[in-house]
Structure formats: structure tokens, C-alpha cells
C-alpha positions, -999 to +999 in steps of 0.1 A: -514+293+484-541+267+477-527+233+487-549+217+461-534+234+432-495+221+442-488+193+420-456+178+402-457+164+367-446+127+366-425+139+337-400+154+357-395+125+382-373+097+378-391+070+389-360+043+382-346+058+416-372+042+435-361+007+425-348-011+454-362+015+478-391+014+502-425+031+494-458+031+514-493+024+504-525+034+516-555+009+505-591+005+507-586-029+520-564-019+551-576+016+556-561+019+592-526+008+581-499+025+561-483-007+543-444-007+535-431-024+506-403-021+482-401-014+444-386-043+426-387-029+390-400-002+369-417-016+337-429+010+310-450+030+332-457+007+361-442+001+396-434-034+402-437-040+439-426-067+464-454-089+477-438-096+512-437-071+541-464-052+563-471-086+583-483-104+550-510-076+541-492-068+509-496-104+495-534-102+507-543-070+485-570-074+459-567-061+426-588-032+413-588-013+445-578+023+447-546+030+464-522+060+476-485+056+468-464+076+490-425+084+486-398+108+490-392+132+463-361+155+470-364+148+507-401+156+508-431+132+512-454+131+481-480+109+470-501+099+438-535+079+435-537+048+413-553+014+412-536-020+421-531-043+391-523-079+395-516-096+359-516-132+355-479-135+362-487-127+399-466-096+403-482-065+420-481-036+396-491+001+401-497+023+373-478+056+377-502+086+378-495+116+358-490+138+387-481+136+423-489+161+451-476+169+487-484+141+513-489+171+540-514+197+535-508+220+563-536+237+584-514+254+610-481+273+605-448+255+611-422+273+627-383+264+625-377+258+661-354+236+680-371+226+713-364+199+737-392+172+738-397+138+756-412+109+738-417+071+736-429+050+708-457+023+709-479+004+686-511-019+688-492-047+701-469-035+729-491-009+744-515-035+754-487-054+775-467-025+787-474+004+808-461+038+795-438+044+822-420+011+815-413+020+778-380+036+769-383+074+769-361+094+746-349+131+751-345+149+716-355+181+698-378+194+671-368+206+637-401+224+634-434+227+652-468+240+648-504+232+663-509+203+643-477+184+646-439+186+644-406+174+628-386+157+653-349+144+652-348+105+661-313+090+665-325+055+662-344+036+635-380+034+635-407+017+615-432+036+590-463+030+610-465+037+648-477+061+675-460+080+704-465+095+736-448+130+741-442+158+764-437+192+748-426+211+780-441+241+771-446+255+807-458+292+793-491+277+782-517+253+796-515+220+779-520+185+789-487+167+802-489+140+775-501+141+738-506+112+715-487+115+682-489+095+649-460+091+627-468+104+593-434+102+573-397+097+578-367+116+561-332+105+560-309+136+557-272+131+550-251+132+580-278+137+605-302+120+626-335+107+611-363+131+612-399+120+618-429+139+610-456+136+637-492+145+637-507+158+672-540+136+677-569+156+691-598+142+711-623+150+684-605+129+658-589+101+678-618+075+668-609+079+631-572+082+633-564+057+659-572+020+662-600+010+685-580-015+706-552+012+710-576+038+722-590+013+749-555+005+759-543+041+764-551+062+797-581+086+792-557+115+802-539+110+771-568+124+750-571+156+768-555+175+739-584+188+719-594+215+695-591+242+719-556+232+731-544+228+695-555+264+688-539+277+721-506+259+708-508+273+675-515+309+687-487+307+713-460+295+687-471+321+661-469+350+688-435+338+704-416+329+671-417+350+639-395+326+619-424+310+598-410+282+575-442+267+564-478+281+555-508+259+546-501+243+512-462+249+513-442+219+515-417+218+545 
């Protein structure tokens, strides 16, 4: 199925359930940051959002710029495109688009697989002052995994933005010891740990997906995972495990 054809009409979405909840924005003004805010009210066909949050970046947003609005719909990350409005009363308003689409457009098979991994979180601030071996490492397990990323259980709260160093521990194939992961979304299933969607960053795309100062502060060996390694991982998983839960264009 073509991922571009998967859309959900806004007519079928109860946007009033977003009031008081966190959503995220991708903006032209801050392209390298995923901004977190809350929906304060639903007025006609507009989301009214909180101006605080995201280190003051929400309050700095300029009207008229194109934005992407990301939120959870039935436990899945979805998004729509809109334009930010700031009426004279000063409230930030987002017109609701007619359709939303999945946030994640899969390029690789995702396989349901519980596999032990080790990881640690960092951001642009702490990675410049703390060595990786001084960060708190966590042992947890995946919900699913593919060549491009994974859904992993996290027993503690984490922010909507951030990165991780991770060790997959797949000894049957030759992969770098450490990979860089970028947090893409969070899920909060009932009666279980948080689940975090992680994209594996490859060497060829790190410059466009990671802040420059973060790349500068990470060891070079963190970027040994490349297109060839990603394909090796994808082929290994496809061959070893047959229980496919997601194909490109399908939502997990």
C-alpha cells in the first residue's frame, strides 16, 4: 500500500479530546526542534495552544509560517499540516486541516520482536559536559524492530525531544557496537511502560537529522552505522523472523 494514500478525515476525529493534552509542532522557524505545547481550547475549527513551553520557543513563533501538528490518535502518531495564526487577542491558533496522515512512513519492515537492548539518553546540553560512560544506562526490551528503527519500552518518563546511544546486542551479524537513535514519538499504553519510537541515524544522513554541536561532541565511532549496515540489519531481521507487523505505509 502506498503510504501517501493513507489519510484520515478530520470529520472522524474528536479534537475536543486534545484539550489539556500535549501536542508537538514542527515549524519553519525552528526546523531542528520538535516543539511541545498543550491545547488550551477548541474554538470552531481552531486549536488554541499554550504559549509557554519548549524553552520559550513557542512564544517566539511568528504568524503565517507553515507548521506540522503531531498528536496521538487511537494510540498512533499522526499529523496534519497547517499555518500558524496569531489574532489580535494574542492567542496562538492553528486551523485544523481536513485530513491527517500517519507520522511514520515505513521504509523497512517492522517485526514484532522482544529483544534486550541497552541504551542511554542525551540531548544537546548534557552531551557536551558528560561522557557517554558517565550517563545512566538502561536495560530494556523492544516491542518491535526494523532496519530503520524500533519501538522500545521505557520504564521512566522522558521528554518529547532527545537522542540516545544504543547497543542492539545482535551478535549474529556485524554491526557497530553503538548506534545513535532519535526519539520520534511516545506512546502511553494502559497498564504498561511508556513506549518510545526511535529512528536509527545513519552516517549518510546525520548532518541533516542531528544538531551540529551534538555531532561535534559525539565520538566518531557513533556514526559507523551506515546505509550498508542498515540493510544488513533489515535483511537479518526479515530472514530470521517471519512475524511481520508492519510494511511500508502501514501504521504500527
